[in-house]
C-alpha positions in Angstrom: 20.1 16.9 4.1 19.1 13.8 2.2 21.3 11.8 -0.1 19.4 13.1 -3.1 20.2 16.6 -2.2 23.9 15.8 -2.4 23.4 14.2 -5.8 21.3 17.0 -7.3 22.8 19.4 -9.8 23.5 22.9 -8.7 20.7 25.5 -9.3 21.4 28.4 -11.8 22.7 30.4 -8.8 24.8 27.5 -7.8 26.3 27.2 -11.3 27.1 30.9 -11.3 28.8 30.6 -7.9 30.7 27.6 -9.1 32.3 29.7 -11.8 32.5 33.1 -10.0 34.0 31.6 -6.8 37.4 30.6 -8.3 37.5 33.8 -10.3 37.0 35.9 -7.1 39.6 33.7 -5.4 42.2 34.4 -8.1 41.3 38.1 -8.2 41.9 38.6 -4.5 45.0 36.3 -4.5 46.7 38.4 -7.3 45.6 41.8 -6.2 48.6 44.1 -5.6 47.7 44.3 -1.9 46.1 46.4 0.7 48.1 48.8 3.0 48.8 47.1 6.3 47.5 43.6 5.2 50.2 40.8 5.4 50.6 38.6 2.3 49.4 35.5 4.3 46.3 37.5 5.3 45.5 38.3 1.7 45.7 34.6 0.8 43.4 33.9 3.8 40.9 36.5 2.5 40.9 34.8 -0.9 40.1 31.4 0.6 37.4 33.0 2.8 35.8 34.8 -0.2 35.7 31.5 -2.2 34.1 29.6 0.7 31.6 32.3 1.5 30.4 32.5 -2.1 30.1 28.7 -2.4 28.3 28.5 0.9 25.8 31.2 -0.1 25.2 29.9 -3.6 25.5 26.2 -2.6 27.6 25.7 -5.7 28.8 22.4 -4.2 27.5 20.6 -1.1 28.1 22.8 1.9 30.1 20.1 3.7 32.5 19.9 0.7 33.1 23.6 0.8 33.9 23.2 4.5 36.7 20.8 3.6 38.6 23.4 1.4 40.9 24.6 4.3 42.4 21.1 4.5 43.6 21.5 0.9 44.1 25.2 0.5 45.7 26.3 3.8 48.8 24.1 3.4 49.1 24.8 -0.3 49.0 28.6 0.3 51.2 28.6 3.3 48.4 29.7 5.7 48.7 26.8 8.1 50.5 23.4 7.9 48.8 20.1 7.2 49.5 19.0 10.7 47.6 22.0 12.2 44.5 22.4 10.1 42.8 19.0 10.8 42.7 19.8 14.6 39.9 22.4 13.8 37.6 19.5 12.6 37.7 17.6 15.9 37.8 19.8 19.0 35.8 20.0 22.2 33.1 22.2 20.7 32.5 19.7 17.9 32.5 16.8 20.4 29.9 18.7 22.4 27.8 19.2 19.3 28.1 15.5 18.5 27.0 14.5 22.0 24.1 16.9 21.8 23.0 15.5 18.5 23.1 11.9 19.8 21.0 12.8 22.8 18.5 14.5 20.5 18.4 11.4 18.3 17.7 9.3 21.4 14.8 11.6 22.3 13.4 11.3 18.8 13.9 7.5 18.7 11.7 6.9 21.8 9.1 9.6 20.9 9.8 11.5 24.1 9.5 14.8 22.2 5.9 14.2 21.2 4.8 13.4 24.7 6.5 16.5 26.0 4.9 18.7 23.3 1.4 17.4 23.9 1.6 17.8 27.6 2.9 21.4 27.4 0.2 22.4 24.9 -2.6 20.8 26.9 -1.3 22.3 30.2 -1.4 25.9 28.8 -5.0 25.7 27.7 -7.2 25.5 24.6 -8.4 29.0 23.7 -7.0 30.6 20.5 -4.4 32.7 22.3 -3.5 29.9 24.7 -3.2 27.4 21.8 -0.7 29.6 20.1 1.2 30.1 23.4 1.2 26.4 24.1 2.7 25.6 20.7 5.3 28.4 21.0 6.4 27.2 24.5 6.5 23.6 23.4 8.5 24.5 20.3 10.9 26.7 22.1 11.5 24.2 24.8 12.2 21.3 22.4 14.4 23.5 20.2 16.6 24.2 23.2 17.8 20.5 23.0 17.0 19.2 19.5 17.5 21.1 16.2 15.1 23.8 15.3 14.4 22.1 12.0 13.4 18.8 13.6 11.3 20.7 16.2 9.4 22.5 13.5 8.9 19.4 11.5 7.5 17.8 14.7 5.1 20.6 15.7 3.8 21.5 12.2 1.8 18.4 11.6 0.2 18.7 15.1 -0.8 22.3 14.4 -2.1 21.4 10.9 -4.2 18.6 12.4 -5.9 21.0 14.8 -6.6 23.5 12.0 -8.0 20.8 9.7 -10.2 19.5 12.5 -11.5 23.0 13.3 -12.3 23.6 9.6 -14.3 20.4 9.6 -16.2 21.4 12.7 -17.0 24.8 11.2 -18.2 23.2 8.0 -20.4 20.8 9.8 -22.2 23.5 11.8 -22.4 25.7 8.7 -20.4 28.6 10.3 -18.7 29.8 7.2 -18.3 33.4 8.6 -15.5 32.1 10.8 -13.2 31.4 7.9 -11.4 34.8 8.3 -11.0 34.2 12.0 -9.6 30.8 11.4 -7.0 32.1 8.9 -5.8 34.6 11.5 -5.3 31.7 14.0 -3.6 29.7 11.3 -1.2 32.6 10.6 -0.4 33.1 14.2 0.1 29.4 14.8 2.4 28.9 11.8 4.6 31.9 12.5 4.6 31.2 16.2 6.1 27.8 15.6 8.8 29.0 13.2 9.8 32.0 15.4 9.8 30.2 18.7 12.0 27.4 17.2 14.7 30.0 16.4 14.3 31.7 19.8 14.5 28.5 21.8 17.6 27.3 20.0 19.4 30.6 20.8 19.0 30.1 24.6 21.3 27.0 24.9 24.8 26.3 23.8 23.7 23.2 21.9 20.5 24.6 20.6 21.7 26.1 17.4 24.9 25.7 15.3 25.8 29.4 15.6 26.2 29.0 19.4 28.5 26.0 18.9 30.5 28.1 16.4 30.9 30.8 19.0 32.2 28.3 21.6 34.8 27.0 19.3 36.0 30.3 18.0 36.0 31.7 21.6 38.2 29.0 23.0 40.6 29.2 20.0 40.9 33.0 19.9 41.1 33.6 23.6 42.5 30.4 25.2 43.2 32.1 28.5 39.7 33.7 28.8 37.1 32.3 31.2 35.1 29.5 29.6 31.4 30.1 28.9 29.8 26.9 30.0 26.4 25.5 28.9 25.0 26.5 32.2 26.2 30.1 32.0 24.9 30.4 28.5 21.4 29.3 29.7 21.5 31.7 32.7 22.5 34.5 30.4 20.1 34.0 27.5 17.0 32.1 28.8 15.7 35.4 30.2 16.1 36.9 26.7 14.3 33.9 25.2 11.4 34.2 27.7 10.9 38.0 27.1 11.3 37.6 23.3 8.8 34.7 23.2 6.3 36.8 25.2 6.7 39.8 22.9 6.3 37.6 19.9 3.1 36.0 21.3 1.6 39.3 22.0 2.4 40.6 18.5 1.0 37.5 16.8 -2.2 37.2 18.8 -3.0 40.9 19.0 -6.8 41.1 18.4 -6.9 37.4 17.6 -10.7 36.6 17.5 -12.2 34.0 19.8 -13.3 30.7 18.4 -15.7 29.0 20.8 -15.5 25.7 18.8 -11.8 25.5 19.5 -12.3 25.2 23.3 -13.9 21.8 23.3 -12.0 20.6 20.2 -8.6 21.5 21.5 -9.1 19.9 24.9 -10.3 16.6 23.5 -7.8 16.7 20.7 -4.8 16.7 23.0 -6.4 14.2 25.4 -6.9 11.8 22.6 -3.3 12.3 21.3 -1.9 11.6 24.7 -4.1 8.5 25.0 -2.9 7.3 21.6 0.7 7.5 22.9 -0.1 5.0 25.6 1.8 4.5 28.8 5.4 5.7 28.7 7.8 2.9 27.8 10.9 2.0 29.7 12.9 3.6 26.9 11.0 6.9 27.3 11.5 6.9 31.0 15.2 6.2 30.7 15.6 8.8 28.0 13.9 11.4 30.1 16.3 10.6 32.9 19.3 11.0 30.7 17.9 14.2 29.2 17.2 15.8 32.6 20.5 14.6 34.1 22.5 16.0 31.2 20.8 19.4 31.4 21.4 19.5 35.2 25.1 18.6 34.9 25.6 21.1 32.1 24.0 23.9 34.2 25.8 23.1 37.4 29.3 22.2 36.1 30.8 25.7 36.2 30.6 28.6 38.6 27.9 31.2 38.5 28.8 34.7 39.6 27.5 38.2 39.6 30.4 40.6 39.0 33.1 39.4 41.4 30.8 37.5 43.8 30.7 33.7 43.2 27.2 32.4 44.0 27.8 28.8 43.0 31.2 27.1 42.4 30.1 24.1 40.4 30.3 20.4 40.8 33.6 20.1 38.8 35.5 22.2 41.3 33.8 20.3 44.2 34.9 17.0 42.6 38.5 18.2 42.3 38.6 19.3 46.0 36.9 16.1 47.1 39.5 13.9 45.3 42.3 16.0 46.7 41.0 15.3 50.2 41.2 11.6 49.4 44.8 11.8 48.4 44.4 11.8 44.6 45.3 15.5 44.1 46.4 16.5 40.6 44.8 13.5 38.8 41.5 15.2 38.1 41.2 19.0 37.6 38.1 21.0 37.1 39.7 22.8 34.2 40.1 19.5 32.3 36.3 18.8 32.4 34.2 20.3 29.7 30.5 20.2 28.7 31.5 17.8 26.0 32.8 15.4 28.7 29.3 15.3 30.2 27.8 14.8 26.8 30.1 11.9 26.0 29.5 10.2 29.4 25.8 10.3 28.8 26.1 9.0 25.2 28.2 6.1 26.4 25.6 5.4 29.1 22.8 5.4 26.5 24.6 2.6 24.7 24.9 0.6 27.9 21.3 0.9 29.4 18.9 -1.9 28.4 15.5 -0.6 27.5 13.5 -3.8 27.2 13.0 -6.2 24.3 11.9 -5.6 20.7 9.0 -7.3 18.9 11.3 -10.3 18.2 12.2 -10.7 21.9 15.8 -9.4 21.5 17.3 -7.2 24.1 17.6 -3.6 22.9 19.5 -0.7 24.4 18.6 3.0 24.8 20.8 3.9 21.8 22.1 1.8 18.9 24.5 2.7 16.2 21.9 2.5 13.5 20.3 5.6 15.1 23.5 7.3 16.1 24.8 7.0 12.5 22.1 9.5 11.5 24.3 12.2 13.0 24.4 15.3 10.7 28.0 14.7 9.6 27.8 17.5 7.0 27.0 20.0 9.8 29.9 18.7 11.9 32.2 19.3 8.9 30.7 22.8 8.5 31.6 23.5 12.2 35.2 22.3 11.4 35.4 24.6 8.3 34.3 27.6 10.3 36.8 26.8 13.1 39.6 26.5 10.5 38.6 29.9 9.1 38.8 31.4 12.6 42.2 29.9 13.2 43.4 31.2 9.8 42.1 34.7 10.6 44.1 34.8 13.8 47.3 33.1 12.6 47.6 35.3 9.4 46.6 38.6 11.1 43.6 39.0 8.9 41.3 39.5 11.9 43.7 42.1 13.3 43.6 43.9 10.0 39.8 44.1 9.9 39.7 44.9 13.6 41.8 48.0 12.9 39.4 49.0 10.2 36.5 48.8 12.6 38.5 50.6 15.2 39.1 53.6 12.9 35.4 53.9 12.1 33.8 53.1 15.5 36.4 54.2 18.1 34.3 57.3 19.1 31.0 55.4 19.3 29.3 54.7 22.7 29.3 51.0 23.5 25.5 50.8 23.5 25.3 52.4 20.0 28.0 50.0 18.8 26.3 46.9 20.1 22.9 48.0 18.7 24.3 48.7 15.2 26.1 45.3 15.3 22.9 43.5 16.3 21.0 45.4 13.5 23.6 44.5 10.9 23.8 40.8 11.8 20.0 40.4 12.1 19.3 41.7 8.6 22.4 40.2 7.0 21.3 36.7 8.0 18.0 37.2 6.3 19.9 36.6 3.0 23.0 34.6 4.1 23.7 31.4 6.2 23.8 32.4 9.8 26.6 29.8 10.3 28.7 31.3 7.5 28.0 34.8 8.9 29.2 34.0 12.4 32.2 32.0 11.2 33.4 35.0 9.3 32.5 37.8 11.6 33.2 36.5 15.1 37.0 36.5 14.6 36.9 40.0 13.2 34.7 41.2 16.1 37.1 39.6 18.6 40.0 41.5 17.1 38.0 44.7 16.9 37.1 44.5 20.6 40.8 44.3 21.4 41.5 47.4 19.4 38.6 49.2 21.0 39.8 48.2 24.5 36.6 46.3 25.2 35.8 42.9 26.6 35.3 40.8 23.4 32.2 39.2 24.9 30.5 42.5 24.7 30.5 42.3 20.9 30.8 38.5 20.1 27.8 37.3 22.2 25.2 39.8 20.9 26.4 39.1 17.4 26.0 35.4 17.8 22.5 35.6 19.2 21.5 38.2 16.6 22.4 35.7 13.8 19.6 33.4 15.0 17.0 36.2 14.9 16.1 36.5 11.3 12.3 36.3 10.9 11.4 38.1 7.7 12.0 35.8 4.8 11.4 32.0 4.1 15.0 31.6 3.1 16.3 33.1 6.4 16.0 30.0 8.5 14.9 26.4 8.0 11.8 26.9 10.4 10.7 29.9 8.3 11.0 27.8 5.1 9.1 24.8 6.6 6.1 26.7 7.8 6.0 28.8 4.6 5.8 25.5 2.7 2.5 24.7 4.5 0.8 27.0 2.1 -1.0 28.8 5.0 1.2 31.9 5.1 1.7 34.7 2.6 5.2 36.0 2.2 3.9 39.5 2.8 2.6 38.5 6.2 6.0 36.9 7.1 7.8 40.1 6.1 5.4 42.3 8.0 5.6 40.4 11.3 9.3 39.5 10.8 10.4 43.0 10.2 8.8 44.1 13.5 10.3 41.2 15.3 13.8 41.9 13.9 13.7 45.4 15.3 12.3 44.1 18.6 15.1 41.6 18.7 17.7 44.2 18.2 16.3 46.3 21.1 16.0 43.3 23.4 19.4 41.8 22.7 21.0 45.2 23.3 19.2 45.8 26.5 19.8 42.3 27.8 23.5 42.6 27.0 24.0 45.7 29.3 21.3 45.0 31.9 21.8 41.2 32.5 24.6 39.7 30.5 27.3 42.0 31.9 26.7 41.3 35.6 26.1 37.6 35.0 29.4 37.1 33.2 31.3 39.7 35.2 31.9 42.0 32.2 33.2 45.4 33.1 32.7 48.0 30.3 35.3 50.3 32.0 38.1 47.7 32.3 39.8 45.4 29.9 40.4 41.8 31.3 44.0 40.6 31.7 43.4 37.7 29.3 42.7 40.3 26.5 46.2 41.6 26.9 47.5 38.0 26.6 45.6 37.6 23.4 47.1 40.9 22.1 50.6 39.6 22.9 49.9 36.3 21.2 48.4 37.9 18.0 50.6 38.4 14.9 51.8 41.9 14.5 
């Protein structure tokens, strides 16, 4: 968000939220009380309602709303001033910070453009292949850099192709192809927006909601097995691939052929790659850092199917190797996190020389001028969400809401429960921030799973991914808004395709959860893990 955005006055909706937020806060705070809800939980609910309303209406900058727990939690006796700040700098936020810095390095050296051009050229130049190429390139890039930045990168490239094709058709006088070109334009614009959201959901650092899950998971269930970046990819990349394929088929169904695109597309990408020139030393080093980081993330933790461990991970191997050298106990695999890998790579980026600039001065792969462009507001938003999760647990509010869900859904089959949950989260995030939605709902779902004698992952993981699958409205996600701003999409078309994809997403996420996610993560629907019982004993009664 730009500086001007922070200085701008609130919109009419924002001004309404600015007034209604404190009124709602006071109303909940002074309500006589709900049966079974502790007084501290009622105070926590009042703070959450205030923050949610200000987040949705953007009455004040989102980052400022995220700082409210630092002031209100101690004043209301929810948590002490020595405890709350810890939510704003934990291993999940450090992981996000490292991921953002690596993404900034990729953008600094233009590596993302080269990757995108090569992917699209490789997949071909027919209309359907062009759409597939852009979708694959967008999804791949959004796995590592923000879906907003990815969309902003791919949109000008797509618009350049469409503009060139319009000029070719005008030169040859083929005006009858205008309708066909508009169909290609629609498929291309929507494909970029949708694949940006899909790609981000497949990696732990790909979208803020996944980082939110990681932080809430480790805080709510500290004794639970960690879900590493590698496990996340193994669990959700298949979902992304299938979902991307379904989206491509839907968008390109009966897409007419454009013979002029064949030659134009091939030459267009060849010329763009030639314009980039030979890869610089900085690009080569950044590609090495990028690949090495991904490999270390994927291979750090163990990979198992049910109780069978297929791969133990390099962290455990490192611990055993050091033990054999007589340094046992100094380094433990449990002390190493994906954030550790990210920070090692960030430090390395600041140390690697990447040639000289135009003035002959030595430059390094990363400098602080680039690194200072970190989205600090988003990092504060993470912290505000983790503070809410901590308050939900410490005050017993999540337990209260969990009991309410237990009463209404205790007789539901787990498949029906997960499907309804995915449906609710998918359509809810069409109108609300997916970050705010996950920050509020994940602690509740964790407590509900305990009450339902279920593995919390069975509810929390599908809910997290569903929050990234809002495709109907321009306001649902930044990629949707960006492509809608191109002026080449009618909102009716986005609603029509998006509604179908929302339903497809619910079906796919539900199916993947039971057919793939459960065996990969060792989730047993018939047995409750021991660490769930530990969480029950640690929860306020």
